[in-house]
N, C-alpha and C positions, 0 to 999 in steps of 0.2 A: 162084093163091092171092091172096086179098085182102091188100094190104099192111098193113091195120089189124089183122090177126090176129097175136097174140103167139105166137112160136115158143119152145119150150122144148127146148134141146139135151139129148140123152141121152148124147152123147159130144162132147168138145171137146178138140182136140189142137193143140199148137203145135210146129212144127218149124223149126229154124234151118238154113238152107242158105247156103253160101258159094260164090259163082260169081265168078270173076275178082277175088278179094279183096274182094268186096262181100257182106255178110251180109244175107240177107233172112229174114223170118219168114213162114212159111206157116201160116195158121190154118185148121183143118179142123173142121167141125161136122156132126153127124148129128142130125136131129130127127125127131119124129113129126109128120107132116102130117095134116090132116083125112082121115078114111077109113082110118087105120091104116098108111099108107104111110111108109116110112123114106126121108128125103131127105138127101143129103149135099151140102155146099157147102164151098168153100174161098175164101180171099182171100190176097193177097200184100202184105206191108208192108215198107217200108224205113224203119226207125225207127218213127215214128208216122204216116208218110205211106202212104196206101193206093196201091199200084202197080196192083193188079188187084182190083176189088171183087168181092163175093160172086158166085161162079159155080158152077153145079151140077157136081158131080163129087166123088169121094172121092180126094183127092190122096194120103192116107196109104197106100193100098194099092199105090201105084206107087213109093214111096220105100223103099229097102232100107238104112236107117240107124237109129241109135238116135234116139228122139224122146221128148219130155216128154209123157206121156199124162196129161192132166188130166180125168178123168171127173167129170162133175157128178152129184150125187145128188139 
């Protein structure tokens, strides 16, 4: 995918996880890519610092906890 293309998320989810007394935020998004494909990506933040940048995969489906589902319209 060309990096100049603008992506519009159809679902955006934030999950807070605490591991060894450190709270991380996992940001998960699903967007429509050219050709009608749904693409999922996630990234991990510690405060405002990006620990792991956008990586393909749907993190939400692997987490069995409550999360803040912020669907974009």
